[in-house]
N, C-alpha and C positions, 0 to 999 in steps of 0.2 A: 160772694164778691173778692176772697183774697185768693180763691183759685182760679178768679179769672184774670187778676192781676198777675199771679205767678205764670199763666200762660202767656200772658202779654209780653212778660218779660223774658221770658224765655224764647218766645219769636223773636224780639227784638237783638237779642243776644246771638242766636243763630244769624240774622241777617247781617250783625256786625261782621262775626268769623266769617261769612260768604264774603262780604266786601274785601274783607283783610285778605281773604285767600287770592281774591282775583286780583287787588292791587300787586300780591307778591309776584303772580302768574307774569302779569305784566312788566313788571321790574325786571323779570327774567328773560322775557322774550326778547326784548331790544339788545340787551348784551349776546344772547345766543344767536340772533341773526347777524349780529356785527363780526361774531366769531367765525359762523358758517360762510359768511363773504370771503372773510380774511382767508381761512382755509381753501377756499374755493379757487381763489386769486393765486395762493400759493401754489396749488396742485397744477393749475394750469401753467404757471411759470416754470416749475420743475418739470413738467411734460415736455415744454418748447425747449427746454435747456437738453434734456435727455433726447429728442428727437434731432436738434441740432447736431449734437457729439455724436450720433449714431450714423447720421449722414456724413459726416466728416469722416469717421471711421471706415463707411464703406469706399467713399472716395481713395482712401490711404491702402485699401485691401491689395493684397498681390495678385489676386485674380483679376487680369484687366479686361475683362468681357463679361458679359450678361452671365448672372450666377442664377441657377434654381437649388432650391434646399429642401431637402424632404425631413420632416421631423418624426422620427421612427425609432424612439428610444429601445425597443427591441430587436432590431435589426437582424440580429444573430439569431433569432428563433426560427423555427420550422414549420409556422403554420400557414393559413391562407393569406393572411394579411401580410406576411413576409413576400410570398409568392406575387402579391400584387405590386409589392415594392420594387422588387427585381424586374418584374416584366415591364413596367412603367419606365424605370432607368433605361433598359435595353432600348424600348420604343423611343424615346426621347432623344437618347443620344444618337440613335440612327438616324432620326428627323432632323435635328437641331445640331449640327457639327461644330457650331461656333459657340455653345454656349457650354458653361462650367457646371458641374454639377456636385452638389455637397448633401451628405447625409449625417444627420444629428442622431448620435447612437448614446445609448447609456451603458452599453456593454463594456465589461472591464475586463483587463486579464487577456485579451486577444488583439490583435493586429488586425489592420483594414485588408491585408492580403489572405488571413485567415478566415476573414467574414465572407470575402468573396469566393475563396474554395469552399466554405460552407454552402453558400448559395448553388454553385456549381453542382455539388455531390447531393444536396436535398432536392433541388428542384431541377436540374439539367439546365441551369441558365448561366450563360457567361456573358459578361459586358464586353461590348465592343472597344471600350477605352476605359479608361482610368477614372476613378470618382475620389474625391476629397472626404475623408472622415473627420467629423468633430467627435470627440468623446466627450461626454456629459458626465460629470461627478455625482450628481444628486438624483439619479434614478429612483432610489430608494423612496423619495418623496410622493411618488404616483403610484407604489405599492399597496394593494389593498389590504395586505395583512397588517400594515402598518395603523391601520384606523379600524377598531372594533366598532366604533360607532361614528353615523354621520359620513359613512365612508365615502358617498359621492362627492358631498362638498369638501372633505378634506383633500380628496385625490385632485380635483379641480384646482384647488387652493395650489397645491402640491405643483400639479402641471403647469401653474403660471411661473413658480419659482424656477420650475426646470427650463420652462421658456425664455426666461429672462436671461438664465445661464446661458441660453444658446444664442441669443439673439446679442449679448454682450460679446461673445466670442466671434461671431460672423453675422453680418448683416447682407442677407441676400435681396437681389432684385425681385424675387419670386418664392414665396414661401408655400410649400404643401405639407399641410398636416395630413399624414397616410394611417394614423392611428387611432383619430377621433378625441384629440384634446382640443375642443372647440374654445375652450378661455385662451388657447394661445393665440388664437386669430387676431381679436383685437389689440394686442400686443405687437405683433408684428405689423399690422395695419398703420397703427396710429403713432405708435412710438419708432418703428423702424422704418415707415414709410415704404411699407413693402406690398406689392400685389400679393394677395393670399388666394389660396385655394385650399379645398379639403377633400378627401374621400373617405366617406362614412361607412364603416363597416357593419356598426351595432350603432343604435343612437344609445347615448349616455344615461338618458331616462324616455321612457316612452308611455302612453296611454296603457298599454298591456302590464307594464309594473303598478301601474297606478291602480288599474282593476283588480290584481293580485292581493294589493294592500286593502282596497275597499272591501272586497270580498273575504278577506281575513283569511287567505289561503297560504300554508306553509311552504315557501320554497327556499332555495338556496340563497334569494335576495331578499328574504322575507322571514326572518328567526320566528320559531317556535312562540317564544314569550310574547313577541308583539302581535303575533295573530291570533292569540287568546285573550289579548287585552283590547277591549273596544277603545278605550281612552288612548293608548299608545298608538292604535291604528290609525285613529284618527288626525293623531299629530303627525304621525308620518305622511299620512294623506297631505297634510298643510305643507310639510316641509318639502315633499315630492314636487307639489303644484309652486311653490316658491323657487325652488332650484329648477324645473322645467321653465318658468319664466326668465331667469339669468341665463340658462342654457340656450333659448331661443335667440336673447340678445346677442350672445356671443357668437354664435353660428351665423346670424343673419349680417354679419360683418363681411362673412367672405364675398369674393368677387366669383368665384366659380365652386358648385358644390356639386360632387359626384357622388353617388349611392351606387351600393353594389346589388340590388334588388328592388323589386315593386314593393317588396313590404318594408324595406326600410324606407322607401321613397316617401310611401304614406303618412310615417312618421316625422319625418324630418320636413316635410310640408307641413303638417299641422303644428309645428312646434317653432320651425324658423320661418316660415311665410316668405319663401323667396322663389316661387314657381318659375320664375323668368330666367333663375341663376341655375336651376337644379335639374339634373339630368341622371339618368340612370346607365353607370358604364359597367357592365357585368364582367365579374372576376375573370381572368384569363384562365383556359382550361386546356393545356396541351396533350391532345388525342392522339398527335403523331405517333410519339413513343408506344403506345397501345394498339395502335393500328398496325405496327410493323412487327408485332408480336406473333407467334405461332399458335394463335388460338385454334385454327383450323386443325393443324396436326394434334393438339390436344384433345379435341372434340372427337377426333377420330379415335385417339387412344381410349379415350373413356368409352365409346361406344364398343369397341372390341371386347374392353375389360367386362362390359354388361353382357355381351352376348356369351363370353366364357361362362359366367356365373350363371345364366340361364341354361346353358348345356350342361353344366354341372349339376343342377338342380334337378333337369330333365331325367339324367341317368340314374340318380338316387333318389327317386321318390318313395322309393321302398324301404329307404334307411330313415327312419324316424328321426334319430339322433343328428342325421343332417339337415334333415327339412326343419328341426326345432331351431337349429344353429342359423338358418337362412331367415327364418322369421323372426327371430329375436334379435337380428340385426348384425350378426357375426360378418364384420368386415375388415379385412385387414388394410384397406387403403384410408389413410388419414384424411378427413375432409375438415378443411379450414374455415372458421366463422371469423371476416376479418372487419376490424373497426378503425377508423382513419380520422384522427382528430387530437387537437392539443389537449394535455390532461389540466382541463380547467372546469369549473364547477357545473357549467351550463352543458357540457358534452354529456353530462350524466353517466359515466362509465360504471358507477354502482349499480345503476338500473341494468345495464348490459351483463354484469356478473351474476346480478339475480336472476336474469332471464336463463342464462346459459346454466346456472345450476339447476332452475327447474326444469330445463331443456332434456339434462342428464336424469335427472329424477325419472322423468314420462319415459324416456326411451332405455333405461335399465343398462345393464352390462352389456358390454359387446360393441357398442358403437364407437369408433375410433374419432371422435371429434376433439376439437382444439378450438380455442378462442385467442386470436390475436390481436391485440392493443397495440397499434401504432400511432405513435404521436410525437408531438415536440414538447419539451419543459424547458419555459423561458427563465425560470429562475428557482430559488429554493421553496419558494411556496409549493410550484408545481411539484417537484421533488418530494417535497413530505405528503403530496397528495396522493403520489405513485405509492408512497410506503404505505398511507393508509388503506390503497386498492389491495395491495398486496396482502397486508393483513385479513382484508375482507375474504380474499381466496383462500387463505388458510383456514379462516374460521369457518367456512363452507365447504372445505373440503375440496376444491378444486383447481388448486396450484399447481398440480401436476398436468393439468389440462389449459391453463392460461399462460399464455407469453405476453410479457411486456417488451416492446422493441421500441427504444427512446431514440430519438433524433435521429433515423437511420438514412442512409444515402438513398438516392433516386432509384439505384439498381437493385437495393433489397425491396425497396417499396413495389416497385414492378414485379419482382419475383414473387412475392406476397400476394399479390393482387393475380397474378396469372395462374397462383396453384390454389386459389381460395374457390370455395364452393358457395359463399353465403357472404353478401355484404350486410354491415349493419351500423346504423346512425341513428341516435336515440335523443338528440337536441329537441328540446321544445320550442316552438316559434324559430325554427332555422332561419337565419338572416342572411346567410350566405350563399343561398341558393344551391345547396347541396343535394344530391339525389342521387338513391342507388341505381344504377343503370344496369340492366339485364342484357347480356350476351350469350 
């Protein structure tokens, strides 16, 4: 009987505690609603004030004609994305002579003239008229090396701060993000009252990245300690899904969406869900400079050299040493394997060097082969990556056969391609449509 009364007393005490807890929650709910409403109204008021201030600034700007601004913090780099930028500027300048053009760049220590000269040397592109450069001071906020954890989210927040710096310095009529910083689009559209467009080279997050994490595959964007831990992998999947949702909201603000390939198109359509605004604009590929090259003369010279080798072999068939030399690949001609690509993790230069090392081991002595790695370095992180690759070459004993050519002029790039025997490209899920063409 006493046990029953004790149990009844315990239930009654629990019910009282539960009621008190619900009253506490309800007493907190109403103030939270008021605070949320007040903060929302305050945010709207601040947004309206900022928007009108930026509109006033646009009317007072010195460029008294329509303006188009490209957001490209690494415009002085030498990659395919930069070639798209300069080709787009050249085409739009020719098509719209009454429009002013601006480039937001994070490059420091260079002038606009030096940037344009670099574009001419690397890509053989010269703009028909001048372009205004706006130099941003906080590009370090979008550097991946600054964020060892939650890199995608931190870089996106950094891009918003960098975008605000750009917007506060100049308010264009049309804003074009040409590097993939989707979180700048809502800012320029809703605060700057700009028309916005974007050219997407590579989606910031994709279903392929999610599958890599789900399957717990170690990659350059999925550290080993995460891939080995099922709990951390599950947390990262949730993180990627939430980020993908926010990324889709930001990207869907764009009035015009351009992507560089059908691969990128599929991912952007699944994330941004704006098929009516999205189209494929393939990267420009200037083949004229290579069509004018003396490939036929080079082919004739190679055929003559090959005939001479066969003649030497036929006249000395009874010389065992000579025959052995020919069989083991004794060859005085240097044969080049050329790789072109920025020194970034996804290009997988480590794989190229490792494969070249295995090739040398299989071929043995006597083969005059060299590996030429041509690419651009955007920042200190890329330069450090090159140092790591040089150390790998030293470790494998191939330093004397591997050449690094950084930020080379177009003429040198053309010369290396014409002298090469093999083209090499090892990026997984290549997004830019790069292919090795046989000639």
